[in-house]
Structures are given as C-alpha cells and as structure tokens.
LUMLO-208933 format. One record per residue (C-alpha): residue in three letters; x, y, z. Coordinates in steps of 0.25 Angstrom, whole numbers, plus 5000, padded with zeros to 4 digits. Last residue first. Layout:
BEGIN
ALAXYZ;...
END
This chain:
BEGIN
LYS505245004804;LYS505944924814;LYS506844884805;GLU507345014802;SER507445064816;LEU508444944817;LYS509344994805;ILE509345124812;MET509745084825;GLU510844994818;MET511245134808;ILE511245204823;LYS512145104830;SER513245094821;LEU513445264817;ALA513345254833;LEU514445164836;ASP515345224823;MET515045374831;GLN515445304844;PRO516845254837;ASP517245374831;LYS518645334823;GLY519645434819;SER520845334821;HIS521545414833;TRP520245444839;ASP519845304839;GLU521145264844;PRO520745364856;LYS519545284859;ILE518145334856;GLU517345274865;VAL515945204863;GLU515145174874;TYR513645134868;THR512345184876;PRO513145294880;ASP513545324895;THR513045454901;GLY513845564909;TYR514545524922;ASN514645654931;GLU513245694929;VAL512545584921;GLY512045514933;PHE511245634938;GLY509945544938;VAL510245424930;ASP508945394923;ARG508145534923;PHE509345614920;LYS509645714932;MET510745844925;GLY511045924937;PHE511046064937;ARG512146164944;PRO513446124941;GLN514346254944;THR514846334933;VAL516146434935;GLN516246534923;THR517446634925;GLY517346784922;ASP518246834931;ALA517146844944;LEU516646714942;ARG515546694932;ARG514046684935;GLU512746604931;PRO513446474926;SER512246354923;ILE512846244925;GLY512346084923;ILE512745974929;VAL512745874918;GLY514145824916;GLY514445684912;TRP515345674900;THR514745574894;ARG514945414891;THR515445374878;GLY514845364865;ILE513545304859;LEU512145344866;PRO511045264858;GLY509745314855;LEU508645424859;SER508245334872;LEU508045464879;LEU508845414890;LYS509945394881;PHE509945534873;SER509845594887;HIS511045544892;SER511845594878;PHE511045724880;ILE511345744894;ASP512845724894;GLY512745824880;ASP512145914890;SER513445894899;GLY514345824891;ALA514745744880;ASN516045724880;GLU516145584883;ASN515345544871;THR514145544864;LEU513445504852;ALA511845494851;ILE511145394843;MET509645404837;PRO508745324829;GLY507845364817;GLU507145454812;VAL507545594820;SER506645694824;TYR506745824819;SER505545864817;PRO504345764823;TYR503845744815;PRO504945704803;SER505045774790;ASP504545694775;GLN505445754765;GLY504945854754;ARG503445864746;ARG502245814749;PRO502545814764;HIS502845694775;THR502845734789;LEU503645634797;ALA503045554809;ILE503445494823;ARG504945534822;GLU505445554838;ARG505945664844;MET507145644855;LEU508245704845;LYS507545834845;GLU507245854861;LEU508745794863;VAL509245924857;LEU508446004864;GLN508845934877;SER510345924875;VAL510346084875;ASN510946124888;GLY512446104883;GLY513445994884;GLY514745974877;ASN514545874867;PHE515845794862;ARG514845674858;VAL513545724856;ASP513145644842;VAL511745634840;ILE511745514830;LEU510445524821;GLY509745424811;PHE508745404801;LYS509245554795;LYS508345674797;PHE508945704811;GLU510145744804;ARG509745884797;THR509145944808;TYR510045864820;LEU511345934812;ARG511246094815;TYR510146074826;PHE511246014834;GLU512246094831;ALA511446214837;LEU511346144848;GLY512646124850;ASP512846264848;LEU511846304859;MET512246214869;MET512146044871;ASN513646014864;PRO514145974851;ILE512845904847;HIS513245804834;VAL512145784825;TYR512145644814;GLY511345594805;VAL511045454803;GLU510545394789;GLY511545454779;GLY512045334775;THR512545304788;LYS514045304788;GLU513945434779;HIS512945514786;VAL513745484800;MET514945524793;LYS514545674788;ARG513845684803;ASN515245664808;GLU515945744798;GLU515045854800;VAL515145834815;TRP516745844816;SER516645964806;ARG515646044812;TYR516546024827;ARG517846064819;LEU517146174813;TYR516646224828;ARG517946204834;ASP518646294825;ASP518846434834;PRO519146574831;ILE518846554816;THR519946594804;LYS519346674791;VAL520046644778;TYR520946714767;ASN521346634755;SER522446584750;PHE522846454740;ALA524146404734;LYS524346294725;LYS524946174730;ASP523946064726;GLN523446044740;THR523346184742;LYS524446284748;VAL523746364758;ASP523746524761;ILE522846574771;ARG522546714774;ILE521646754787;ILE520446814791;GLU520246814806;SER519246754815;PRO520246694825;LEU521746754822;ASN522446764834;LEU523246654832;LEU522946594817;ILE524446584815;GLU524546494828;ASP523546414823;ILE524146404809;THR525546344816;LYS526546454816;GLY528046454808;ASP529046344806;PRO527946244809;GLY527146294799;PRO526146404796;SER526446504787;GLU526146674790;GLY525446734779;ASN524046754786;ILE524146594786;SER525046534777;VAL525346414768;ILE524246304774;GLN524246204766;ASP522846154760;GLY522646004763;GLU521246034766;MET520746144759;PHE520646294760;GLY519646374753;GLY519246504764;LEU518046454768;LEU518646314771;LEU519746364777;PRO518946444787;SER518346324792;LYS516946304790;GLU515746274799;ASN515546424804;GLU514346444795;ASN513646314789;SER513646274774;LEU515046184776;ASP514346114788;GLY515546074797;HIS517046124793;TYR518446104796;ILE519646094785;LYS520645994789;LYS522045954788;ILE522446104779;TYR523946094779;TYR525146164787;LYS526546154781;LYS527846114789;GLY527945964788;ARG526545944788;LEU525446034798;GLU524145994798;PHE523046084799;ASP521746064804;ALA520646164799;GLY519546284806;LEU520346384801;HIS520446444817;GLY521046584823;ILE521646584836;PRO521446654848;ILE522346744856;ALA521746714872;ASP521146844879;SER522146914886;SER522046944904;LEU522146804907;PHE521346694917;ASP519946794918;GLY518846674919;GLY518146584909;THR517746454913;GLU517546354928;TYR516846254926;SER516046154935;HIS515146084925;SER515045944930;THR515145904944;ARG516045854953;PHE515845984964;GLU517345964967;GLY517646014952;GLN517446164954;MET518446144965;GLU519546114956;ARG518946194943;MET519246314956;ILE520546284958;GLU520946264944;SER520346394939;LEU521146484951;GLU522246414945;PHE521746484931;ARG521646624937;THR523046634942;THR523746644956;ILE523346524964;LYS523646464978;SER522546524987;VAL521346474980;LEU521946344982;PRO521246364997;GLU519846384991;TYR519846224985;LYS519746144996;GLU518946225005;TYR517846264994;ILE517646114990;GLN517446095005;ARG516346205005;ALA515746144993;ASN515646014997;LYS514145995006;THR513546105000;ALA513846084985;PHE513545954986;GLU512145964993;GLU511946054982;LYS512145984971;TRP511946074958;PHE513046164963;PHE512646304962;SER513046364976;THR514346284978;ALA514846294963;LEU514646464965;LEU515346474977;TRP516446384973;THR516646464962;GLU516346594969;ASN517446574979;PHE518346534968;MET518146654961;GLN518446744975;LYS519846674974;TRP520046704961;GLU519746864963;GLU520546864974;LEU521746814969;PRO521446884955;GLU521347024962;ILE520447094953;ARG520347254951;ILE519147314945;LYS519247434936;LEU518047504929;ASP518347574916;LYS518147464907;LEU516647464913;HIS516447584902;ILE514847604904;GLU514547624891;LYS513347724887;GLU512147654878;GLU511247764873;ASP510047834881;PHE509047764885;GLY507347764884;SER506047824888;VAL506347784903;MET505347854911;GLU505447964923;LYS504748074916;ALA505748054904;VAL506947954906;LYS507947934895;ALA508847814902;GLN510447794902;LEU510947674896;LYS512147634902;PHE513147534894;VAL513947424900;LYS515047334890;ASN515047194897;LYS515747144884;GLU514247134879;LYS513247234885;ARG512747274897;ILE511847374898;LEU511547484910;VAL510247554911;SER509947704916;LYS508947774922;GLU508347664932;ASP508847734944;VAL509347614949;SER509947584935;VAL509447474925;ARG510547364922;PHE510647294909;ASP511047154903;LEU511747094891;VAL511447204881;LYS511647194865;GLU510747324862;ALA510447444869;VAL509047514872;THR508147434863;LYS506647484863;PRO505447414867;LYS504147494863;LYS503047544873;THR503447674870;GLU503047734883;PHE503347604892;SER504747594886;PHE505147444882;PHE506647464883;VAL507447354876;LEU509047304881;LYS509447224868;GLY509947094872;ALA511247014875;ARG511446864878;GLN512746844886;ARG513946804880;GLY514546664882;SER515246664867;ALA514546534861;ALA513246564869;ASN513046694863;LYS513346664849;LEU512446524850;LEU511146604856;GLY510546634842;GLU509546734842;ALA508246784848;ARG508346934852;TYR508546974866;SER507847094874;LEU508347144887;TYR507347234894;LEU507047374899;LEU505747434903;GLY504947564902;GLY504647704907;LYS505247674921;ILE506247554922;ALA505747414920;ARG506847304917;LEU506747164910;SER508147074910;ASN507547004898;PHE507046974885;ASN506746904875;GLY505546934864;SER504146954865;ASP503747094860;ILE503347194869;PRO502147264873;LEU502147234887;SER501747094893;ASP500447074903;SER500447024915;PHE499247004926;SER498846984939;GLY500146984946;ALA500247114950;SER498847184949;GLU498247194964;ARG497047254964;GLU496947414968;SER496547464956;LYS496347624953;LEU496247644938;ARG496947744930;MET496147834919;SER496647964926;GLU498247934925;PRO498347894912;ILE498447754907;ARG499847724902;VAL499947574896;THR501247534892;PRO501447464908;SER500047404907;PHE498847404916;ASP499547554922;GLY500247544934;GLY499847554949;ASP500347414954;ILE500947304948;LYS500547284934;MET501247174929;TYR501947174916;TYR502647084903;ILE503847094895;ARG503846984884;THR504846854883;MET504546764875;LEU505546784861;PRO506346644860;PHE505346544860;SER505646434851;TYR505046344840;ASN505646234833;PHE505546134822;THR507046154819;ALA508146254815;ARG507146384812;ASP506646374824;GLU505346444824;VAL504946564835;PRO503746534845;ASP503146654851;PHE502846594864;THR502846724873;ARG503146704889;ASP504346734893;SER504146834903;LEU504846954906;TYR504347054917;TYR503747194922;LEU502947234934;TYR502247344934;SER501647464942;GLY502847484950;THR503247624944;PRO504647564940;ASP504147444933;PHE504447314941;SER505347214934;PRO505247074933;SER506346994924;TYR505646844923;ASP504446764918;ASN504546644913;ALA503346584910;THR501946514917;ARG502346534931;GLU501446644931;THR501946794935;ILE501646874946;GLU502346774957;LYS502146844972;LYS502746864983;GLU502446964994;MET503446995004;ARG502647105012;ASP503547225010;LEU504247144997;VAL503247124988;VAL503847034979;THR503646994964;LYS503846864956;VAL504046844942;ILE503846694937;SER505146604930;GLY505146494922;ASP506346434918;ARG506746374904;GLN507046224903;GLY508346204894;PHE509346154905;GLY508646244917;GLY507446314919;THR506946334933;MET505446334934;TYR504746454945;PRO505946564943;PHE505546684950;THR506146814942;TYR505846924953;ALA504947064956;ILE505247134967;LYS504347234977;GLY504547344985;SER505747414980;ASP504747534976;ASN505447504962;SER504947384961;TRP506247284962;ALA506447164951;VAL507147044955;ASP507746974940;ARG508146844947;ILE507646714956;LYS508546594952;GLY507846474949;ALA506646374951;GLU506546354964;SER506346504969;GLU506446584981;ASP506046694986;ILE506046824994;LEU507246755005;ASP507546885014;CYS508946955018;SER509347065027;MET510447155024;ASN509847265033;GLU509547375024;ILE509947305012;ASN508747225014;VAL509047095005;MET507947024997;TYR508246874993;LEU507646784981;GLN508046654981;PHE508446544968;LEU509646494975;ILE510546564966;ASN510246704972;THR509146834973;VAL509346944979;ALA508447074981;ILE509047184986;LYS508447284995;LYS508447425001;GLY508947494988;ASP507647574984;PRO507647504971;SER507947364978;PRO509147284974;PHE509047164965;THR510247054968;ASN510746934960;ASP511046794959;ILE511746784973;LEU512346654978;GLY511746624991;ILE510846695000;ASN512046725012;ARG511646795022;LYS512546905025;LEU512147015016;GLN513247105017;THR513547265019;HIS514547325011;LYS515747415013;THR516847465003;ILE515847514993;ASP515747645003;SER514947744994;ILE514247644987;GLU513547574999;SER513847434999;ILE512947315000;CYS513247165000;LEU512447044996;PHE513146894997;GLU513746794990;GLY514346664995;ASP515446615006;LYS516446614995;ASP516346754992;GLN515346844984;ARG514847004986;VAL513447034979;TYR513147184978;SER512247294982;VAL512647424979;ARG512347554987;LYS512247704988;GLY511147694974;ASP510147624982;LEU510547494978;PHE511547464967;LYS511847334963;MET513147244963;LEU512947094957;ARG514247034962;VAL515447064970;ARG516446954971;GLY517246934985;HIS517747024995;SER517047154993;GLN517447284989;ILE516547344980;GLN517347434970;LEU517147574969;GLN517447634956;PRO517447794953;SER517447814942;MET516647724932;GLU516247854924;GLU514947794926;SER515247794940;THR515547664949;ILE515347564958;ILE516147424956;GLY515947284962;LYS516947194957;GLY516647034954;ARG517347034940;LEU516547174939;VAL515247224946;PHE514947344942;GLY513947464949;TYR513747604942;THR513447724949;ASP512647824941;ASP512147914951;LYS510747864952;GLY510847744942;ASN511547644950;MET512047564940;THR512447424939;TYR513447324933;GLU513547174934;GLU514747084930;LEU515647144924;TYR517047074922;ASN517347104907;ALA517047244908;THR518047244919;ASP519247234911;PRO520147164922;PHE520947244932;LYS521847114938;SER522747124949;SER523847034949;PRO524046894949;PHE525346824957;THR526346794949;ILE527046654955;GLY528546644949;SER529446634961;ASP529646534971;MET528546424968;ARG529146314976;VAL528046194974;GLU528046094985;ILE527745984976;LYS526645904986;LYS527045734985;GLU526345624985;GLU527145474987;LYS526445354982;LYS527845294980;GLU527445234966;PRO526445354965;ASN527445464966;LEU526545584968;THR526845714966;PHE526045854969;LEU525745994966;GLU524846094972;GLY523646164968;GLY522746064974;MET523345954967;SER524145964954;TYR524945824951;LEU526345774948;LEU526745624948;VAL527945564952;GLU529145474947;GLY528745464930;ASN528645614928;SER527145614930;SER525945694928;LEU524445734935;HIS523745874932;ARG522745854944;PRO522645794957;TYR521345824963;TYR521145884978;THR520945854992;LYS521045704997;PHE522145644986;ASP522245494988;SER523345464977;HIS523845354969;LYS522545274964;THR523145144954;LEU522145104943;LYS523044964939;GLY522744954923;GLY522545064912;LYS523645014902;ILE524545114905;ASP524545084921;VAL523545154929;SER523545274939;TYR522845354949;ILE522945504956;GLN521845554962;GLY520645654962;SER519545604969;GLY518245514969;GLU518645374965;HIS518745424949;ASP519545544952;SER520645524944;VAL522045584942;PHE523045494931;PHE524045404930;VAL524545324920;LYS525645214924;GLU526945154919;GLY527845264924;HIS526945384926;ILE526045424915;CYS525045544917;PRO523545544915;SER522945684921;SER521445664922;VAL520345544926;HIS519045584929;GLY518245484936;ASP517645334934;LEU519045294927;ASP519445274913;VAL520945234913;ILE521445144904;LYS520645164891;ASN521245084880;PHE521845154866;LYS522145094853;GLY523245114844;ASN524045224837;LEU524445304849;LYS524345174857;GLY523545154871;SER523045234885;TRP521745304887;ILE521545374900;VAL520145424903;GLY519645564909;ARG518345584912;THR517645624900;GLY516345554902;GLY516045574916;LYS516545544931;TYR517145694935;GLY517445674951;LYS517845824949;TRP517545904941;HIS518246034939;PRO519545974942;MET519545904927;ASP520945884924;TYR521045824908;THR520945684906;TYR519945674896;ARG520645574888;GLY521945544894;ILE522845454882;VAL523845364887;VAL524845324875;ASP525645204875;ASP526745164868;GLY527845214879;HIS526945304887;PHE526345414882;LEU525345504888;ILE524245584883;HIS523245664891;SER521945744887;GLY521345684877;PRO520345674867;GLY520445574854;LEU521845514849;ASN522045594837;LEU523445634841;PRO523345754833;ASN524545824828;LEU524645964833;ASN525746054827;LEU526446164835;THR527546134825;GLU528646144837;THR527846104848;ASP527245984841;LEU526045954847;GLU525245814847;TYR523845834848;PHE522845754857;PHE521345794857;THR520445874866;LEU518945884868;ALA518746014875;GLY517946064863;PHE517545984854;PRO517845994837;SER519345964843;MET520446054838;ALA520646134850;ASP520346024858;THR521746004865;SER522645894870;ILE524145914868;ILE525145824864;PRO526745864868;VAL527745794859;ASP529045764866;GLY528845634868;LYS527245624866;TRP526845714879;GLY525545744884;ALA524145814885;VAL524445954884;ASP523246044885;THR522246114876;PHE520746084882;MET521146114896;ARG519746094904;ARG519346164916;PRO520246284916;VAL519446304901;SER520246304889;LYS519846284874;GLY521246284866;ASN521746394857;LEU522546304848;PHE523746354846;THR524746264853;VAL526146254855;ARG526446414861;LYS527846414864;VAL528546464878;MET529946474878;GLY530946434889;THR532046394881;VAL532246274887;ARG531046264894;ASP530146274883;TYR528846294887;MET527546254877;TYR526246324876;LEU524846244875;ASP523446324871;ALA522346374880;LEU521046464878;SER520146484888;GLY520946554899;ASP519846644902;LYS520846774897;GLY521246694886;ARG522346584887;MET522646454894;SER524146394893;ARG524446244893;PHE525846204895;ILE526846134888;ILE528146124894;LYS529546084888;ASN530846064890;ARG530245944901;ASP530645814892;PRO529345754892;SER528845894891;PHE528145974902;ARG526746004905;ALA525946124907;ASN524446114910;ASN524246254913;ILE524546384909;ILE523646504910;GLY524446604899;GLU525946604896;ASN526446694906;SER527246594914;VAL528046464909;VAL529446424918;VAL528946474931;ARG529846394943;SER529746284952;SER530446214965;GLY529646094970;ASP531046044976;LYS531145894968;LEU530045914959;ASP530546034953;GLY529746144947;VAL529246214934;TRP528246314934;ILE527146344922;LYS526346464925;ASP524946504926;ASN525146554943;SER525546384943;VAL525746284935;PHE526546164935;LEU527946094932;PHE528645984937;GLU530045954937;ASN530945814942;GLY530345754930;MET529245784923;ILE528145834930;ASP526745914925;PRO525846014935;GLY524646084931;HIS524446144943;LYS524946234955;TYR524246334964;PHE525146424972;VAL525746414987;MET526046544993;
END
C-alpha cells in the first residue's frame, strides 16, 4: 500500500517527511525509512537542524487541531522536548506558529502569538535551552534564510494549497539584505511564491504566476529568473535543498530535482513498518447531533448523529441504525411505520424511505433534484414536500416515488413548508426579494391546494412573512410577519432600530370564527359560502417581539421568542442563538414560557409531545397536558440522555464520504456555475485517488484543501473537525512582555488600552505591578533558565487566581494576587491602537483624529463606534483599516464617513453640534495594506470610489467572493464555498484575486520594522496636514 507523505526536508544524504502523524527519516540512496517521532499530536512541517542531530517540528493539539506549538527531537538522546508554550492559533490552511529557518544552530520561528493581529507572524530566535524568544524585529515573515552575510526573508511565503492562482496583496514575496541594514525585494511576481530555499548561490521557490505550480530560481540579488520544471498535474510543495538536489512533495509522494542536470526523480520510499491504521471510533454522540424527531404514536425516537440514522425508544434500547452507504440526513417519521431520510453520496443527495420493521432496506427517489435543504412529510404519511438549494419546491408521492415540481423562486430558498391536517394543502415561505450583505430578504406566504394544484399568494409583497402553520382544525392559517415598526433608541449614536418587529398573524381558512381567540356559541354562528382565505389577516393579542418557528397545535401556538440582546457573545463563541419556547393558549389568551434557552424544537406526529434542544445538544421532552383534545400546558422537562446512544465510526469510510461531500458542496455552490459544470468532474478525478493513501484526519485536510484550491477563488476554507481525542491544554496570560536578563525574568511591558474601559488592562496593572519589576516566583515557583518559563508555569491556568512575588526596581519585595486571562491579543491590540491615537494627536496638535477598525465584523463595528464617536470632532480624520480581517459591516462604516457637514446647531450654552450628526468637518485619509481583506478590500476600494479621500499603503488582500456556510461535514468540519461575487461599477469583479491599489503606495520594509518606523502613517500625517491647510485657504 502507498501512503500519503508531506512536509519533507533534506540534509546531506538523509531526508525526512511526515506520514501517519509521524516523522520518518529516510536514506536518499535506497529510499528506506523509519519512524523517529510518533504520538505527539498532529505533526507537520518538521525541519532538520544544520548538524542533523535535532529535528524541530510543529504539533497541532486539541480535538480540532486549533492550537499549535513547536517540539524538538534530539536524535542523540531520543528525547522529545516542547520548546514553545505559545498555544499559537492553528488552522489547516495556515500555520501561525512554525519553524522559519536556522541561524547557525539557532532555530528561528515565526508566530503570531505576540501580535496584536491574528495571522500576522513575526520572527523570533529560539533558545532551545532556556526557551527564551528574542524578537528579530524584521516585520511579517514566514521563512528566513541565511547565506553568508545575506539574509533572505520570505514574507507571506507560506503554503497556499486552498487558493491556487492567487495574485492578491499577500502573495508571497522575497526580500534580501543585511540583518542590520537595508533590504531589497528580489522576488515579486504576478502570483503566489512559497517555500523559498537556498541552493548553491541561488534562491529557489515555488510559484504559479504562469498558471500552474512550478519550481523557479533567482540569484541572491533577484536576477536571472529561471523555470526548472513543467509539472502537469499536482503542485510541488514544501521545497528544500541539501545543496545537491531539491526535495519536494507532490500528490502525496516525494521527488528530487537536480536543477543543474535537469533530472527529476521520484523517491521510492520504503515504509516497511510503523504505519498505524485508524481504528473504529465511538464518539460522544451529543457532540454530533444533527437531527432529532419523535413519532409520538409509540414513543419511538429518531436521531441523526454524525451522519448515522438511529431509531430507538425513550430508554435508548434497542437501537436500530439505518444502513446507508453514505451520509444520512434529515430523518423524519411518516405514518408511524416508516421513516424518510436523505442519503448522500458522490453523485448527489437522494430521498429514501425505509420500513422501521426492516431498516436494512430502502426505496429511493431515483431522480436527482439537487442538494436537498429540508423535507416535510404529510400528516397521512403519503407525500413529502422537499426543498432544495436551487430555490425549488418538489412534491414526492411515496407510493410510487414520483416527483413533481411545485414552485420555484428567483430570490431565495423556499422554506417552512406546513401541511394541513387533511394533507390536502401546503403553505410555505416564498422569498420574493434576495437578502444578503446587509439587505434583509423579503418573503410572502403561499398556499397550494394539491388536488387541483391551485397556488395562491396569501400575503402582500410588502414585508417579510414566514413560518406558516395550519390550525389542526383547518379553520385558520397562522404565520409570522415582520411588519411592526416601533423604533428603539440607539444609545451610542443618533439612530433608531427595529429589533421587535414580529407579530403573529392569522387568516380564516374554513369554518372558523372570525378570530381564533373568540368562541361564538354554535347557535349564534352564521353560515357563509364565500371564500375567505387571503381576504384578510389580523394579528393575535401578543405584543410584538422577535419570534421564529411558529407551530399550531390543538389549543394554541408554540413559537420561539428571543430577547433583544448584544450579539458579540454568541458571535465570538460561534454558538447558536437561544430563546424561550412560548405557548400561547387560545383559552387563556396569554403567552406562557414553557422552556428557557431553547435552540430549536420538534413536535411529535400526534402533537402530544415536544422535543426541545438546548446548549451542548441536550434534548428534553415536554409532555402536553391535554383536556378535551386541547393542549392546556406542558409538564416539566424530562431529559433524553443522548449519551446512551451508540454509534460506530470507521474513519477511512467517513473520510472518503467527507471528501465526496466537500467536492459536492463546492460544485453545487460555487458562484461561477459554468466553471463548476466544466471542471468539477476533472477536479474530483484528480484528487479522489489520493484519498486511498491517507491514514490520518490531517492528511484528509491536505487533500481537501488542494481540491478546493482548484476552484481558484477566495474564501475556500476548511476548519474544525474531529482530529484528536482530547482538548489542548490552555495557558493563562498576564497581558505583558517579559525579558530574560541573565537568570531572571523582568516585566518589560504591561499592556493596556483605555484605562477606564473593562477588559483593557493587564492583570499585572490591576495587581499593582510595574514595568521593571523582577519576577521572583509565580505560585511559589521561580521562573528562569534553570526552571520553567513563565508561560510554562501558567500552563493550564487560564482565568485562575495566582500569586506573584516580585522584587521592585528599588529592591523591595512586593506580592499580590491576580487573575490570569485566557488570551491577551485584545489587550495588545487596544494598546497598539491607543499608542497610534496618542501619536496622531501629538503630531498634529490635536487637529486630527484616529480610528482603527480591526475587522468588519460585529467586534470591528464596536471598535469603530468606540473611537469614531469621539474622534470625528477633530478637524481631520485618519481611518486605519490595515490588518482588517473582513466581515460584512463596511457599508455601515461608510455611511457615517460619507456624511457631509452642512450646518451647525448653536445653543445658548454648550458646544456647537454638527449637522448631520457625527459628520467630519475636514479631510479624511484611509490607511490600508495587504492584510486588509474581504470586506476590508471592499471598504478600501469603496473609500476611493466614493472620493472620501486618499488611500495610503499597499495593495489589499484581494478576496471578495463571499460565503454563507450552511452545513458542516459529518465530523463537524466547516467547509466554505465562494458563493457571492462583488461587482464594482468601475472595475467589475476586478478586486477579486487582485485587491485594490492605494492612491499612494508605501511599503513598510524590513529595515523600517527593525527601526520602529511606520512610513505609511508618516505619509498619512503629512498629507492630511497639507489637506487641512489647503481647506483653510479655501475658507
């Protein structure tokens, strides 16, 4: 069997590589290899020391491999030693803590662990004895090479398999110069550059600037660009040299190239022993709950867990598993004897029906109707309404498995299909206006009478109507509508919002009283043959709020209600919003909360039980209280213990399914349909054979990223997933830098932002410690070269109270308790911002304000308002979006900046106020750079396009094809597909894979970083003062 190999390095006649999460060392002469390091997490990017006595490697830890540190293997002693305690951020597509090179026998690492911005890596010398890190202060970098007196820096030269053909602002470039002198850019191509290495007197690297990944070289000064390969299939990766040949991986195999002799050779690697095949896994099922449902007629439950369909009882025994070659989704009970579900394989998704009594067999809808979004079985179990990602609604007749198209929208996915109790009608949410990138969608409620296929729009196209539900008696149709405009005041700026727009509406359908909350005696009722559906609607006596998931049951309505609250908490954690499950009783005419912190719920087929899901996928049952066939309330919650469910995962089978699904999603959602249709099958056939070589989850990531990269577009990501069985051990932080002098640590810098704000002060500052204090001990343990580093002592101590003893600068002892923080990046960021703001104020005499926006997400919007509402009062404004991580709120920021001051309000007492409010009086300048991406690209280009002022810096990242991920793979992995192209009026789609050019291009060179200069800011200050003087002359 041939195994997947990656991350090679070569030194002398030996080479190393990673396979099976192990480091192997091989002999270049005969290809024989042996395992030297194993059982150290997810190993990658191993590198020989120059004397070959040591190997430093990167290990990713945690269940999803999201944290990384470096380890060193001593080939003499056979010992493995952890040499960094950074818990650096890690995702498969980017290695944020890594080996960058060697300076003699001293390893140089690159990490973003001390950076105010994630993913921005800097160089540090690593003392492998004391574990001290010494910053080189050369600016961002991925690789550093030393060749005599020359220093070669690879900036952004990391591997980018997920975006082949990249040409944007962070495409790899190579600089050459002297360590304490000037640097020149020697490689800057119209395409990405990666894996630089020294071979003889030349710098070799990988680039795809001519269309596909090839090996090139330049001399040490950047001259004589030479192409050395003509690969047709896969990209070469992880290039290295021993001075005689180049070594690289390609398609999971290892190759050498002698550039002088132009000889390419595949290494026939012999891996005679040491491979460990993945064994069956029995995961914690609650972590992978995808669907839950209840029959109700006999307390049969259905669950989909990690792609497996399970039917069981309330006691969780026996457990019947649907036998399906492929992933199971969307399992639903039909008539008490059958279940429906969606089966997925590489050819698509297909609706299946199985008898509960013989779950091993199924009947399948042969027609491929596209990726299925949801299914809605009829009450009589004879039909299933199916919605798909193509904005279509189909009706499937279960008896003969025929399938008919019922409706199709041009604006969005049809959803929320509801059935009448007699299975003769359906109602559904039909989008008529596409939402996205800030625009709310518009939808109406439509109905279909199935026996005569009569479709009807029963609400007007004037709002957002959704979540219809038929009354069990057939008399009314209920739905939710966002039509209530009751302004709520914004406390930060002069603005109002409408967070409580939703009310519950009803329409009389057949035979009911004029209102479901009014009961007219039988003797007083009037007969009417006039059709009333769609003739009127009215709201129920429930205050407007924020509602979702309406469901009518006998005696009342169930729905989820959400309170108006801040969004940052859930946005940071990625958690789903939770609400209250409310029951509105027609008898009492009052809403009553029946459960708190509910994520979603399911009503049983007989409507006498409700299943609710809460955080951590805990499922509870609510039994209805029924009197005279009407629900009057619900009993206390009873937990359904999912931990008792058992599923067995065969990793190799699951990984193949995940690869197929990743390709299927990419093909189905990619924004250029013509490209996907033409190339998808070829891409699949190129990478699918590699799946048979893998033996670890990380190797699957390697292949999936390369496959996604073939679509050559931004935002093709793969994150999360089930890599390891245990969580990474976290580290406590103190929000400070420490300096090792001799054998003692000293506090070098204590970070803080605005001292009046919460979460902007180092724990040391709160504890009364000062810069210059000598650390004597932490929790009684003395840090130093003879003991542990400070980070090592703080291992497993995040958010913990610890004691620190110091010796002050005047030699006095001082001790206090402080509480560590789990992460100090925000502190470092706020400190950086406040230092810039102070500097701008000082250098302009207080005339110019400064605002930095770290991203265009919710926290970035909060940072903008935090500063803008104070800084706009200055005569000029610098808006800094360098290192902006993107998001979707740029237009909200631009709305404020676009305001032109045309008047002042002048009170008898107090200060003048501008009109419009928060408008800037004078000129503006924006700072941007190559790390401003996605919505940071959009803001930068829009700032120019709207003529708000000059744009200073470097060309931006160049990724503006948006994403909206809707589903995860079986093991929890999130894969994204570029779905929405951004077309500007001046350059069309030209910002994608290019970025936007600044008005004034200014690059921060390595020597600028070394001397602490910011030429971009310097030019911005000079230009804005010129603009202020010019505007004063015009007055």
